[in-house]
C-alpha positions, 0 to 999 in steps of 0.5 A, spaced: 515 574 528 517 573 536 511 570 539 510 571 547 511 566 552 504 566 554 501 566 547 505 559 546 502 556 553 495 558 551 496 555 544 499 548 547 493 549 552 488 549 546 491 544 543 491 539 549 483 541 550 482 540 543 485 533 543 481 531 550 475 534 547 476 529 541 477 523 546 470 525 549 467 525 543 470 518 541 468 515 548 461 518 547 460 515 540 463 508 542 458 508 548 452 509 543 455 504 538 456 509 533 464 509 533 467 505 527 475 507 528 479 508 534 485 513 532 490 515 537 497 518 537 496 520 529 497 527 531 501 532 535 495 533 540 497 530 546 492 527 551 491 529 558 493 523 564 485 522 564 483 521 557 486 514 556 484 511 562 477 513 561 477 510 554 479 504 557 474 504 562 469 505 556 472 499 552 472 494 558 464 496 560 461 497 553 460 492 547 464 493 541 460 490 536 461 497 531 468 497 532 472 495 526 479 499 525 484 501 530 490 506 529 495 507 534 501 512 532 508 514 535 506 521 538 503 518 544 506 520 551 510 514 554 505 514 559 500 513 554 504 508 550 505 503 556 498 504 558 495 502 551 500 496 550 498 494 557 491 494 557 487 498 551 490 493 546 489 487 549 482 489 551 480 491 544 484 484 541 479 480 545 473 484 545 472 487 538 471 484 532 476 489 528 477 488 521 483 493 520 489 494 525 495 499 524 501 500 529 506 505 528 509 505 534 516 507 533 518 503 539 518 496 542 512 492 542 512 487 548 513 480 546 507 478 551 503 482 546 504 477 541 500 472 544 494 477 544 493 477 537 491 470 537 485 471 541 482 475 535 479 471 529 476 477 525 482 482 523 484 481 516 489 487 515 495 488 519 499 494 518 505 495 522 511 500 521 517 502 525 516 497 530 520 492 533 519 486 538 522 486 545 522 479 548 522 477 555 529 474 557 532 470 563 535 475 568 541 475 572 542 468 575 546 471 581 539 475 583 534 470 581 533 464 576 526 465 574 524 469 569 522 476 571 516 480 570 516 484 563 517 491 564 516 496 559 522 500 555 520 505 550 526 506 546 527 508 538 526 502 534 531 504 529 539 505 530 543 510 527 548 505 525 544 504 518 546 511 515 541 510 509 535 509 513 537 514 519 535 519 514 528 517 513 527 516 521 530 522 523 524 526 523 522 521 529 528 520 533 527 527 537 521 523 541 521 523 548 521 516 548 529 516 547 530 518 555 526 512 558 530 506 560 529 500 565 536 498 568 533 492 571 530 489 565 534 485 560 532 486 553 533 482 547 532 486 540 528 482 535 525 484 528 518 485 527 518 478 523 518 474 530 510 476 530 508 472 524 507 466 528 502 470 532 498 473 527 490 473 527 488 467 524 483 471 519 489 476 517 490 475 509 494 482 508 500 484 512 504 490 511 511 490 515 513 497 513 519 501 515 521 495 520 529 494 518 527 488 515 534 485 512 536 480 507 538 475 513 531 476 515 527 473 509 529 466 510 525 466 517 519 470 514 518 465 508 518 459 512 513 462 517 509 465 512 509 458 509 507 454 515 502 459 516 499 457 509 498 450 511 494 451 517 491 458 517 488 463 512 494 465 508 497 472 507 495 474 500 498 481 500 505 482 503 508 489 503 515 490 505 515 498 503 521 502 506 525 497 508 532 500 505 536 494 507 533 489 502 536 487 495 534 482 490 541 479 489 540 473 493 535 468 492 530 470 497 526 474 491 525 467 487 524 463 494 518 468 496 514 467 489 516 459 489 514 457 496 508 462 497 504 461 491 498 464 494 501 471 494 497 475 490 500 482 491 507 484 493 510 491 495 517 492 495 517 500 494 522 505 497 527 499 498 533 502 495 533 497 489 538 498 483 538 496 476 541 489 478 536 488 483 531 489 478 534 484 473 533 479 478 526 481 480 525 480 472 528 473 472 523 471 478 517 474 475 519 470 468 519 464 472 513 464 476 511 457 478 504 455 474 500 455 481 502 462 483 497 467 484 501 473 484 498 479 480 500 485 483 507 488 484 510 495 486 517 497 485 515 505 486 520 509 489 526 505 487 530 511 483 536 506 481 532 501 478 530 505 472 534 501 467 531 495 469 524 497 468 523 495 461 525 488 463 520 488 469 515 490 464 517 485 459 517 479 464 510 482 467 507 482 460 509 475 458 508 472 465 500 471 463 499 472 471 501 480 473 495 485 472 498 491 475 505 494 475 507 500 479 513 503 478 512 511 480 518 515 481 523 510 479 527 516 475 524 513 468 526 517 463 524 518 456 529 512 453 527 507 458 519 509 458 519 509 450 522 502 450 517 500 455 511 503 451 514 499 445 514 493 449 507 493 451 505 495 444 508 488 442 505 485 448 503 477 447 496 475 446 497 471 453 498 478 456 493 480 462 497 486 464 491 491 466 494 497 469 501 500 468 503 506 473 509 510 472 508 517 475 514 522 475 516 519 468 518 524 463 517 522 455 518 527 450 517 522 444 510 521 442 511 515 437 512 510 442 506 512 446 501 513 440 504 506 438 502 503 445 495 506 445 493 504 438 496 496 439 496 494 446 489 490 447 490 489 455 491 495 459 485 499 462 489 504 466 495 507 463 498 513 468 504 517 466 503 524 469 507 527 475 503 530 480 509 534 483 513 536 477 509 536 471 513 534 464 508 536 459 507 534 452 508 538 446 502 540 442 504 535 436 504 530 441 497 531 445 494 531 438 497 525 436 495 522 443 488 524 442 487 521 435 490 515 437 485 514 443 479 512 438 483 506 436 483 503 443 477 500 446 480 498 453 483 504 456 478 507 461 484 511 465 489 515 461 493 520 465 499 525 462 502 532 463 499 537 458 500 544 458 494 548 460 493 551 453 493 544 450 488 541 454 482 543 450 485 538 444 484 532 449 476 533 449 476 527 444 480 523 448 476 524 454 470 522 450 473 515 448 475 514 455 468 515 457 465 510 452 470 505 454 468 505 461 461 504 459 463 498 454 465 500 447 469 494 446 462 490 446 459 494 439 466 493 435 465 489 429 472 486 430 471 480 435 479 480 437 477 487 440 472 484 445 476 483 451 470 482 455 463 480 454 458 485 457 451 484 457 448 489 452 443 491 458 449 493 462 452 497 457 446 501 456 445 502 464 452 505 464 451 509 458 445 512 461 448 514 468 453 518 464 452 526 465 454 526 457 448 525 453 452 523 447 455 517 450 448 514 450 446 516 443 453 513 441 451 506 444 444 506 441 446 509 434 452 504 434 449 498 438 443 497 434 447 496 427 450 489 430 445 483 429 447 479 435 444 485 439 438 486 436 434 481 439 436 484 446 433 491 445 
């Protein structure tokens, strides 16, 4: 339907007025010490030319004890982007006790800003996406032998010669940052890993997502993180999500595990890894150093890695260290998923894998699933559903899964696709999951089934707070039969 031009103008005006109203509300809450998060450029609503200067004035004149989080998106106008990088961000880094910071600039971050990060000692989580570092370099010696004062240049952070990555970033290339150039400024294009030596001293979580990090950058990244760990708070959570030019065929994946033993969580999802990369990753997990603290790995969204998922799951189960494995939307079909479930059913005693998430998988054979539920002693969360396109189990499989859950004392979360008319058969399964969440394994006569020794009082409190009164009744009836709990009642 055709919309008159006047209606479009009124709509744009209404959006702008709504953005200005939100900015005024944010400034008011900041003045009243009630604002916990500053959020700019995360929606299409554009600010007026007076909004950001007003916020900067409030930030400069007010204490910022309440402020905990800063989020800056790529939808800011070039005018606001320059002002934000030049004045607002340095002020917040210096004055506020921020805990979290997210920068999704789709542009350049001035190198002068790197030193500003060192002024903050409170930020623990840093999330930087679609951003590159713009360094100040020496100007033309024919005009001036000194370094020029840095001038801002706003250009897209991604370039079209990376054809695979171009599709994921094309939605932002229409942004008006494209046409702003500074002909006098000499620009050096550097990857975002250059910022690592300047990270706040308290930071322990780092996300460098969608920043065009490639294999040749990994050596410097590992060296800088290793140097940091010797004198400052080490990075324990590292995400390289959506850097589509990484692969594990080189030696960097083994080096990052061996040279950064303090690393606890590692995310390389959406990196276009294939099955050969997956086998290299499995070998690196199988050979983790003794002092490694790694316990969580995510390879989600690597749809070519499906044939290597069983090997990765085996390595995680045998490592005795990995507690969480995320491999959702890796195109894991029935054969590979059944192999993985059988491996988890036969997991060795040192297995500490607590969570296995494989959303978007398809399973049609219920025997490996039932075998895993009955025999695995470590898993607490098993997620196999597909929130986008369901692949339901038949009625026979649903009944078998519901019956097998009675023999499992540890699972507290289990998600699987099921036809609407068969969901009533899963009621017994949900009942056993409720009992497991309260601590059903502490009232089991088999000592091998007890994976955690919860006090009886804690179990009863959990059961009493459940909405189903049958849960408390089950524990009172079965718990009193165990003589080691009689003196606690």
